[in-house]
C-alpha positions as CSV (number, residue, x, y, z in Angstrom):
1,M,-0.1,-0.3,0.1
2,T,1.7,3.6,-0.9
3,K,2.0,5.2,1.8
4,K,1.0,9.2,2.4
5,L,2.9,12.1,1.9
6,N,2.7,14.7,5.4
7,W,0.8,17.5,4.0
8,L,2.5,19.5,6.5
9,T,5.8,19.1,5.6
10,I,6.0,18.6,1.6
11,A,7.5,21.6,0.3
12,A,5.4,24.5,-0.8
13,C,7.8,24.4,-4.4
14,I,10.3,21.5,-5.3
15,L,12.9,22.2,-8.1
16,A,15.1,19.5,-9.1
17,A,17.7,19.7,-12.0
18,S,19.4,16.8,-13.4
19,L,23.4,16.7,-13.7
20,L,23.3,16.6,-17.5
21,S,26.2,17.7,-19.7
22,P,26.1,21.6,-21.6
23,A,25.0,20.5,-24.5
24,D,21.0,19.6,-25.4
25,A,19.1,19.7,-22.8
26,Y,18.1,20.0,-18.9
27,I,15.2,18.5,-17.4
28,F,14.2,19.0,-14.2
29,Y,10.6,19.0,-12.2
30,D,8.7,21.8,-10.9
31,C,6.1,20.4,-8.2
32,N,3.3,23.1,-7.0
33,Q,1.0,22.5,-4.5
34,K,-2.6,24.2,-5.2
35,G,-4.7,25.7,-2.6
36,S,-7.3,28.9,-2.2
37,L,-8.1,31.5,0.7
38,T,-11.2,31.4,2.3
39,T,-12.7,35.0,1.2
40,P,-12.1,37.8,4.0
41,A,-14.4,38.2,7.2
42,M,-14.7,40.0,10.0
43,V,-13.6,38.2,12.8
44,A,-15.7,39.8,15.6
45,D,-17.4,43.4,15.6
46,I,-14.8,44.2,19.2
47,N,-16.2,47.7,19.5
48,P,-20.4,47.2,18.4
49,G,-22.0,49.0,14.8
50,P,-20.2,51.2,13.4
51,P,-17.3,52.6,15.9
52,D,-13.2,52.1,15.1
53,A,-11.8,49.0,16.8
54,A,-8.6,50.1,15.4
55,K,-8.0,53.7,15.6
56,I,-5.6,53.5,12.8
57,Y,-5.9,56.3,10.0
58,L,-6.4,55.1,6.3
59,G,-4.9,51.8,7.3
60,R,-1.5,53.3,7.8
61,V,0.8,51.6,10.5
62,N,4.2,49.9,10.3
63,Q,5.1,46.6,10.7
64,H,4.8,45.0,14.4
65,S,3.3,48.4,15.5
66,H,-0.3,47.1,16.4
67,M,-0.4,43.7,16.0
68,I,2.3,40.8,16.8
69,Q,2.5,36.8,16.8
70,Y,3.8,36.1,20.3
71,R,3.4,32.5,21.9
72,G,1.7,31.4,19.1
73,D,-1.1,33.2,19.0
74,L,-1.9,36.7,17.4
75,Y,-1.8,39.9,20.6
76,F,-3.1,43.3,19.0
77,Q,-4.7,46.8,20.3
78,A,-9.0,47.3,20.4
79,D,-11.3,49.3,21.5
80,N,-14.1,47.5,22.8
81,G,-16.2,51.2,23.0
82,S,-15.9,50.5,27.0
83,S,-12.4,49.8,27.9
84,G,-10.8,52.2,25.4
85,S,-8.3,50.9,23.2
86,E,-6.1,47.8,24.8
87,L,-4.4,44.9,24.4
88,W,-6.1,41.6,22.9
89,R,-5.2,38.1,22.3
90,I,-6.9,35.2,19.9
91,S,-5.7,31.9,21.0
92,N,-6.6,28.9,18.4
93,G,-8.0,30.7,16.2
94,G,-11.1,31.5,18.6
95,S,-12.3,34.2,19.8
96,P,-11.1,37.6,20.4
97,Q,-10.2,38.5,24.3
98,L,-9.6,41.4,26.9
99,V,-5.8,40.9,28.5
100,Q,-5.6,43.3,30.4
101,D,-7.5,47.0,30.7
102,L,-4.6,48.4,31.5
103,A,-6.0,52.4,31.8
104,P,-8.6,51.5,33.6
105,G,-12.5,52.8,32.5
106,I,-12.7,54.6,29.5
107,E,-9.1,55.3,29.3
108,S,-7.3,53.9,26.1
109,S,-3.3,52.7,27.0
110,S,-2.9,52.5,22.6
111,P,-0.3,49.9,23.4
112,H,1.8,49.8,20.1
113,S,5.4,48.9,18.7
114,F,5.9,45.4,20.1
115,V,8.7,43.7,20.0
116,I,9.5,40.1,21.6
117,L,12.7,40.6,24.1
118,G,14.7,37.3,25.3
119,A,13.9,34.3,23.1
120,R,15.6,31.6,24.1
121,G,14.7,28.1,22.3
122,N,11.7,27.2,23.7
123,Y,11.3,30.1,25.9
124,P,9.2,33.0,24.2
125,G,10.6,35.6,25.4
126,K,8.4,38.4,27.2
127,L,6.7,41.3,24.7
128,Y,7.8,44.7,25.4
129,F,5.7,47.7,23.6
130,A,4.2,51.3,24.2
131,A,1.4,52.2,26.0
132,S,-0.1,55.3,28.3
133,T,-1.4,55.5,31.8
134,P,-2.9,58.1,32.9
135,V,-0.6,57.7,36.0
136,T,3.0,57.0,33.8
137,G,2.0,59.2,30.6
138,E,3.3,56.6,27.4
139,E,5.9,54.4,28.5
140,L,7.6,51.2,28.4
141,Y,5.5,48.5,29.0
142,V,5.9,44.1,29.1
143,Y,3.6,41.2,28.7
144,D,4.6,37.6,29.9
145,G,2.1,35.6,29.3
146,A,0.2,36.6,32.2
147,S,0.5,40.5,33.2
148,I,1.5,43.7,32.2
149,T,3.4,45.3,34.1
150,L,5.4,48.6,33.7
151,A,9.1,47.6,31.7
152,A,11.0,51.8,32.6
153,E,9.7,54.8,32.9
154,L,11.6,57.2,31.2
155,T,10.4,60.9,32.6
156,P,8.8,60.0,35.7
157,G,5.4,61.3,35.9
158,P,1.9,61.6,34.4
159,E,3.7,64.5,32.0
160,G,6.3,62.9,31.1
161,G,5.4,60.2,29.1
162,A,6.1,61.4,25.6
163,P,5.7,60.0,22.3
164,I,7.6,56.4,21.4
165,D,7.9,54.5,18.7
166,G,9.9,52.5,16.3
167,L,11.0,49.4,18.9
168,I,13.6,47.3,17.6
169,R,15.5,44.6,19.0
170,F,19.2,45.0,18.4
171,Q,22.4,43.0,20.5
172,D,19.7,41.8,23.2
173,S,18.5,44.8,24.4
174,I,15.6,47.3,22.2
175,Y,16.0,50.4,20.6
176,F,13.6,52.9,20.1
177,V,13.1,56.7,19.5
178,Q,10.7,59.4,21.4
179,R,9.7,62.7,20.6
180,E,9.9,65.0,23.2
181,K,7.9,67.6,23.5
182,I,9.5,70.2,22.8
183,G,9.9,68.3,19.2
184,N,13.1,67.0,18.8
185,I,13.7,62.8,18.8
186,F,15.7,60.6,20.7
187,A,16.6,57.5,20.0
188,W,16.8,54.9,23.6
189,R,17.9,51.5,24.5
190,F,16.5,49.3,27.0
191,D,18.3,46.0,28.4
192,G,15.7,43.8,29.9
193,S,16.5,45.7,33.0
194,T,17.6,49.5,32.9
195,V,16.5,52.2,30.0
196,E,19.3,55.3,28.6
197,K,19.4,57.4,25.7
198,V,21.8,56.4,23.3
199,Q,23.9,59.5,23.4
200,S,26.6,58.8,19.9
201,I,23.4,58.9,18.6
202,N,21.7,61.9,19.5
203,Q,25.2,63.9,20.1
204,S,24.2,66.5,17.8
205,G,21.3,69.3,18.2
206,A,21.6,70.1,14.3
207,L,20.2,66.2,14.3
208,T,16.8,64.6,14.2
209,L,15.7,60.9,13.5
210,N,13.7,60.5,10.2
211,H,10.1,61.0,11.3
212,N,7.3,59.2,9.1
213,P,4.2,59.7,11.0
214,D,1.3,59.3,8.7
215,Y,3.4,55.9,6.2
216,K,5.2,55.2,9.4
217,S,8.9,54.3,7.8
218,R,11.0,52.1,10.7
219,F,13.2,54.2,12.2
220,F,15.3,51.4,12.7
221,T,16.8,48.3,10.4
222,H,18.8,45.8,12.3
223,F,21.4,44.8,8.9
224,D,25.2,42.6,9.9
225,G,25.6,43.1,13.4
226,R,24.6,47.1,12.8
227,L,21.8,49.4,12.9
228,Y,20.6,51.9,10.7
229,F,18.6,54.9,10.2
230,V,18.5,58.2,8.5
231,L,19.3,61.3,9.8
232,I,18.3,65.1,8.5
233,D,20.9,67.5,9.0
234,Y,18.8,70.8,8.7
235,A,22.2,73.0,8.3
236,Q,23.2,71.2,5.1
237,P,20.3,70.5,4.6
238,A,19.9,67.2,3.6
239,Y,18.9,63.7,5.1
240,S,22.0,60.9,5.6
241,L,22.1,57.0,6.0
242,F,23.9,56.1,9.3
243,S,25.2,52.9,11.3
244,F,25.9,52.0,14.6
245,D,27.7,49.5,16.0
246,G,26.5,49.6,19.5
247,S,29.0,52.1,20.4
248,S,30.1,54.4,17.8
249,V,28.2,55.7,14.9
250,E,29.3,55.8,10.7
251,H,28.0,57.7,8.2
252,V,27.7,55.3,4.8
253,K,26.4,58.0,2.4
254,D,24.0,61.4,1.5
255,L,20.9,60.8,0.4
256,T,19.4,64.0,-0.9
257,S,21.7,66.6,-2.2
258,P,21.8,70.2,-0.6
259,V,18.9,72.6,-1.7
260,S,17.8,76.3,-1.0
261,G,14.6,77.2,0.1
262,Y,12.1,74.9,1.0
263,F,13.2,71.8,2.8
264,P,10.8,68.9,1.1
265,I,9.8,66.2,4.0
266,R,11.4,62.7,2.2
267,R,9.9,59.5,3.4
268,F,12.7,57.1,2.9
269,D,12.8,53.3,4.4
270,L,15.2,50.5,5.0
271,G,15.5,47.2,4.0
272,V,17.8,43.9,3.6
273,Y,18.1,41.4,1.0
274,Q,20.3,38.8,-0.2
275,G,23.2,40.1,2.5
276,A,23.0,43.9,1.6
277,L,21.1,46.8,2.7
278,Y,18.7,48.4,0.0
279,F,17.8,52.0,0.6
280,G,16.2,55.0,-1.7
281,S,18.1,58.4,-2.8
282,V,17.2,61.7,-3.7
283,I,18.6,64.1,-6.7
284,T,17.3,66.7,-7.3
285,Q,17.1,70.5,-9.0
286,Q,18.4,73.4,-7.7
287,S,15.8,75.2,-8.9
288,N,12.6,72.7,-7.7
289,A,13.1,70.1,-4.9
290,F,10.3,68.5,-5.6
291,I,11.8,67.6,-8.5
292,G,14.1,65.1,-8.9
293,V,15.5,61.3,-10.2
294,E,14.7,58.5,-7.4
295,Q,17.6,56.3,-7.1
296,L,17.8,52.7,-5.6
297,W,21.4,51.7,-3.6
298,R,23.2,48.5,-2.1
299,Y,25.7,48.4,0.9
300,D,26.8,45.1,1.2
301,G,28.3,46.5,4.8
302,Q,32.0,47.2,3.7
303,G,33.3,49.4,2.0
304,A,30.8,51.8,-0.7
305,P,27.0,52.0,-1.5
306,V,26.7,50.9,-5.3
307,I,24.2,52.0,-7.0
308,V,21.3,50.2,-9.0
309,S,19.3,51.4,-10.2
310,D,18.8,55.0,-11.4
311,G,15.7,56.9,-12.6
312,L,13.1,55.0,-11.6
313,A,10.5,57.7,-11.1
314,N,11.0,61.4,-11.8
315,V,9.8,62.6,-8.8
316,E,7.1,65.4,-8.3
317,W,6.0,65.4,-5.1
318,D,8.3,64.9,-2.4
319,R,7.0,61.3,-0.6
320,T,7.5,58.7,-3.3
321,Q,10.9,57.0,-1.8
322,A,11.5,53.3,-2.2
323,R,9.5,51.9,1.0
324,D,7.6,48.6,2.5
325,F,10.4,46.7,1.6
326,Q,9.6,43.1,1.3
327,I,11.0,40.2,0.3
328,F,8.9,37.5,-1.4
329,K,9.6,34.5,-3.4
330,D,13.3,35.5,-3.2
331,N,12.9,39.0,-5.0
332,L,12.7,42.2,-3.4
333,Y,9.9,44.4,-3.6
334,F,8.7,48.0,-2.6
335,K,7.1,50.3,-4.2
336,I,8.1,54.4,-5.4
337,G,5.1,56.3,-4.6
338,A,1.9,54.2,-5.6
339,E,4.3,51.9,-7.9
340,L,5.4,48.0,-7.2
341,H,8.6,47.7,-7.9
342,R,10.6,43.9,-7.8
343,Y,14.0,43.4,-7.8
344,D,15.2,39.7,-8.4
345,G,19.2,40.8,-8.1
346,G,20.0,42.0,-11.2
347,E,16.9,44.6,-12.6
348,V,14.1,46.0,-10.8
349,R,11.4,46.2,-12.7
350,N,8.2,48.4,-12.0
351,L,5.3,46.0,-12.4
352,T,2.5,49.3,-11.5
353,F,4.0,50.6,-15.1
354,E,4.5,47.5,-17.0
355,S,1.5,45.8,-16.5
356,S,-2.4,46.4,-16.4
357,A,-2.9,43.5,-13.2
358,V,-1.0,44.8,-11.1
359,P,-2.2,48.1,-9.1
360,N,-1.3,50.7,-7.4
361,V,-0.5,50.3,-4.0
362,H,-1.9,52.1,-1.0
363,T,0.6,50.7,2.0
364,G,1.3,47.5,3.2
365,L,3.2,44.8,1.7
366,S,2.9,41.2,3.9
367,T,3.7,37.7,3.5
368,Y,1.4,34.6,3.9
369,S,3.1,31.6,3.5
370,T,1.4,28.1,4.3
371,N,2.6,24.6,2.7
372,L,-0.2,25.2,-0.3
373,I,0.4,28.8,-1.1
374,N,2.7,31.8,-1.4
375,T,1.8,35.0,-1.7
376,L,2.4,38.6,-1.3
377,F,-0.6,40.6,0.3
378,F,-1.1,44.1,0.2
379,S,-3.7,47.5,0.1
380,G,-4.1,47.9,-3.7
381,F,-6.5,50.9,-5.1
382,V,-8.9,49.5,-7.4
383,D,-9.8,53.2,-9.0
384,N,-5.9,53.6,-9.0
385,S,-6.5,56.5,-6.3
386,L,-8.7,56.1,-3.6
387,Y,-10.8,53.1,-3.6
388,A,-8.2,50.5,-1.9
389,E,-8.9,47.2,-0.8
390,P,-6.6,43.9,0.1
391,Y,-5.0,42.3,-2.9
392,I,-3.5,39.3,-3.2
393,F,-0.4,39.0,-5.8
394,G,1.5,35.4,-6.8
395,G,4.4,37.2,-8.6
396,A,3.3,37.6,-12.3
397,S,-0.3,38.7,-11.9
398,A,-2.8,40.5,-8.3
399,N,-6.3,39.3,-7.7
400,L,-8.3,41.6,-5.6
401,L,-9.0,39.6,-2.6
402,A,-12.6,41.6,-1.2
403,N,-14.5,44.2,-1.8
404,V,-14.6,44.5,1.9
405,K,-16.4,47.7,1.7
406,P,-19.1,48.4,-1.0
407,D,-18.6,51.0,-3.6
408,N,-21.4,53.3,-3.1
409,Q,-20.2,54.1,0.4
410,I,-18.1,58.1,1.2
411,P,-15.1,57.9,1.6
412,P,-14.8,55.0,-0.7
413,G,-12.6,51.5,0.3
414,S,-12.2,49.3,2.8
415,H,-8.3,50.6,3.2
416,P,-6.5,47.6,5.2
417,T,-3.2,47.5,7.0
418,R,-0.8,45.4,6.4
419,G,-1.2,42.1,8.1
420,V,0.4,39.6,10.8
421,Q,-0.1,35.7,9.8
422,V,-0.4,33.3,12.6
423,G,-0.3,29.5,11.8
424,N,-2.5,28.9,9.0
425,D,-4.0,32.6,9.7
426,F,-3.8,35.9,8.1
427,Y,-5.2,38.7,10.1
428,F,-4.9,42.3,9.0
429,Y,-7.3,45.6,10.4
430,A,-10.1,46.7,7.6
431,D,-13.7,49.2,7.4
432,D,-16.9,48.5,6.0
433,E,-18.4,51.1,6.8
434,A,-21.2,49.6,8.9
435,H,-18.6,47.8,11.7
436,G,-16.0,50.6,11.3
437,R,-12.7,49.4,11.0
438,E,-12.0,46.0,13.0
439,L,-10.0,42.9,12.5
440,W,-10.6,40.8,9.2
441,S,-8.6,37.2,8.4
442,F,-8.5,35.0,5.7
443,R,-7.1,30.9,5.2
444,E,-5.9,28.4,3.2
445,S,-9.0,26.4,2.1
446,N,-10.5,24.1,-0.2
447,L,-6.3,21.9,-1.0
448,V,-6.3,20.6,-4.2
449,G,-2.8,18.7,-4.4
450,L,0.1,18.7,-5.8
451,E,1.0,19.7,-9.6
452,C,4.1,18.3,-11.5
453,L,5.4,19.6,-14.3
454,V,8.3,17.9,-16.6
455,V,10.0,21.0,-18.3
456,V,12.5,20.6,-20.9
457,A,14.9,24.1,-21.2
458,P,16.8,23.7,-24.4
459,I,20.2,25.2,-23.4
460,W,23.3,25.1,-25.8
461,E,26.8,26.7,-24.7
462,N,27.4,26.8,-28.6
463,W,25.2,27.8,-31.4
464,F,26.7,24.3,-33.3
465,D,25.5,22.2,-30.7
466,W,22.3,22.2,-32.5
467,D,21.9,24.3,-35.6
468,V,18.1,25.1,-35.7
469,E,16.3,27.3,-33.4
470,R,12.8,25.1,-33.0
471,R,13.1,21.4,-33.5
472,T,10.3,18.6,-32.5
473,V,11.3,15.9,-29.9
474,I,9.7,12.9,-28.3
475,V,9.3,13.0,-24.3
476,K,8.6,10.4,-22.3
477,S,7.7,10.4,-18.6
478,H,7.6,8.0,-16.0
479,L,6.0,7.9,-11.9
480,L,8.4,6.1,-9.7
481,T,6.9,5.1,-6.3
482,P,8.4,2.2,-3.9
483,D,5.7,-0.1,-4.1
484,A,4.7,0.0,-8.1
485,A,6.0,-0.6,-10.8
486,P,6.7,2.8,-13.3
487,E,4.0,4.1,-14.4
488,R,4.5,5.6,-18.0
489,L,2.6,9.6,-17.5
490,F,3.0,10.4,-21.1
491,S,5.1,9.7,-24.6
492,K,4.5,13.5,-26.0
493,Y,5.6,15.4,-29.7
494,V,7.1,19.3,-28.3
495,D,8.4,21.2,-29.9
496,V,11.3,22.7,-28.2
497,T,12.7,26.2,-29.0
498,R,16.4,26.9,-28.2
499,G,17.0,28.9,-24.9
500,E,13.4,28.5,-23.8
501,E,11.8,26.4,-21.1
502,S,8.6,23.7,-22.5
503,R,6.3,22.8,-19.5
504,I,4.3,19.6,-19.4
505,E,1.7,18.3,-16.8
506,A,3.1,14.8,-15.2
507,V,0.4,14.4,-12.8
508,T,-1.5,16.2,-10.3
509,F,-1.8,13.9,-6.7
510,N,-5.5,14.4,-4.7
511,E,-5.7,13.2,-1.0
512,E,-8.9,11.6,-2.3
513,Q,-8.2,9.7,-5.2
514,N,-4.2,10.1,-5.8
515,P,-3.1,10.8,-2.1
516,V,0.5,12.0,-2.6
517,P,3.5,9.2,-2.1
518,Y,5.8,9.6,0.7
519,A,8.4,9.1,-1.8
520,Y,8.2,9.5,-5.5
521,G,10.6,10.3,-8.5
522,F,10.3,10.5,-12.3
523,F,11.8,9.5,-14.9
524,T,12.6,10.9,-18.3
525,S,13.4,11.1,-21.7
526,I,14.2,13.4,-24.6
527,T,14.6,11.6,-28.2
528,D,14.7,13.2,-32.2
529,S,11.4,12.4,-33.8
530,L,13.2,12.1,-37.0
531,T,15.7,10.2,-35.9
532,G,14.7,8.6,-32.5
533,A,18.7,9.1,-31.5
534,L,18.6,9.3,-27.9
535,I,19.0,13.1,-27.3
536,E,19.3,13.4,-23.1
537,Y,17.3,11.9,-19.8
538,G,16.8,12.4,-16.7
539,H,15.6,11.5,-13.5
540,E,15.1,12.9,-9.3
541,I,13.6,11.3,-6.3
542,I,11.3,13.5,-4.3
543,G,10.6,13.0,-0.4
544,V,12.8,10.7,2.1
545,P,12.5,7.5,1.2
546,S,14.0,4.1,3.5
547,E,16.7,2.6,2.4
548,R,14.3,-0.2,1.2
549,D,12.6,2.1,-1.3
550,R,16.1,3.9,-2.3
551,E,16.7,0.3,-3.3
552,V,13.8,0.3,-5.4
553,F,14.3,3.8,-6.9
554,D,17.9,2.3,-8.4
555,R,16.3,-0.6,-9.6
556,Q,13.4,0.9,-11.7
557,V,16.5,3.5,-12.7
558,I,18.5,0.6,-14.2
559,E,15.7,-0.9,-15.9
560,L,14.1,2.3,-17.4
561,K,18.0,3.6,-18.7
562,E,18.3,0.1,-20.1
563,G,15.7,0.4,-22.7
564,L,16.5,3.5,-23.8
565,P,18.0,3.9,-27.1
566,G,21.8,3.0,-27.6
567,A,22.2,2.5,-23.5
568,S,24.8,0.3,-23.8
569,G,27.7,1.9,-22.3
570,R,25.1,4.2,-20.9
């Protein structure tokens, strides 16, 4: 009896390349699990009726600013109408529960900027966040899984707590910023017991941290053992990128050219991809600070940054810098203005400009990945400018996930936030008008199975290895299983083109009719349709076969090889 593979352990995408000669063709197998998503639904009407449970302007939130996964549960900020905005929890996909009414009664503690510190092995660490009470003002609080307590008081008394933002874990401490009442923003550090200003970052009064209250860019980004951040030098005036190693600050690069007159507010963000830091810069015109050219740069932590792409956009506004960096399917995605861009390590593509299937992006690039589904989630404009709803993007085209707010509502659009995945559930805030801005979710459903393709990619290192552009070949493929003889899947005439892939559907497994074997494989051969001469063959075993199964697979491969044209000597 064929053993079934555990659906939770099978890889989302299996790419197995055969080891073949440089000429002729390459054969590999592309197996992708298929599934679908449930329609997004409101988790609960936490604040009954039209009032908002989440006080978030147009869905603009930073990652982990209003929700986070901790101890396998979702923790998030919500207001039920009687307890103010407090910390809530959802366990195992259940109903929302108030964790603690930190600011008693209708007062709001408004917990935000979540970060986990101290996680080791099976110990989940503690959840830290900024929150405000009438007694302390806004300070640093901690939740240990049982109760919320004051972690550190930056300024004693209710009048002292100024807004805190941008918590990030670095070198076993938490770094964050505080905007004092005089308007300056200062960097702080909390090591789990003591809190202090980071003087090396705050050393110059002419410098203040880049702040983005509307679009919520990250204050700090951790890369290669250092913290990176953007500072504004009002004396120039100019924006510059700096790094911090835990004790000293180094200048990395100026991000804008000095201008006279009006000083535009820029919205810089930083992202990490393939062992390098990525960021934008703007070359502005001296005559008009609003007009300039967007650039993308890469910095590997050594030497000088190098430019990746020049002229990404001719800026006619002042808040269009590259931001919302997100890695998805081994590519770096980000937005400039409202346009979605992709960088694959070689070139930058403007997907919104090039394809009508990719809408303008409002905000919130987040990933959702399970054993069956891998997709990018974002808030996209249905009408290109105002009407924002949740979209998913698989890598080629985007699909409207749901029209959460009816078209006839004013203002239009549910403006979903970036989301957080907990298990197979994905959570985000959205406004459907009738219930205000509440917590919504979707998850994978309708398991279809595993679809496997045989991919033939003719690649010739020299043109004379195959002196025609197109060629008709016969592709034969067998399915190998340890408990049955090899099964012929197909024998097809295929027109192949030099340097292009030909993808042939081989088999689709499903749990009901054709369960996925514990281990299985493919054996594929390619012969010339005119002469019958063997061009190439290849095989691959997928899964984790036992020693006995491995011996069976070896015998099957030998038998199939012996049946190939001109098999002697192979």
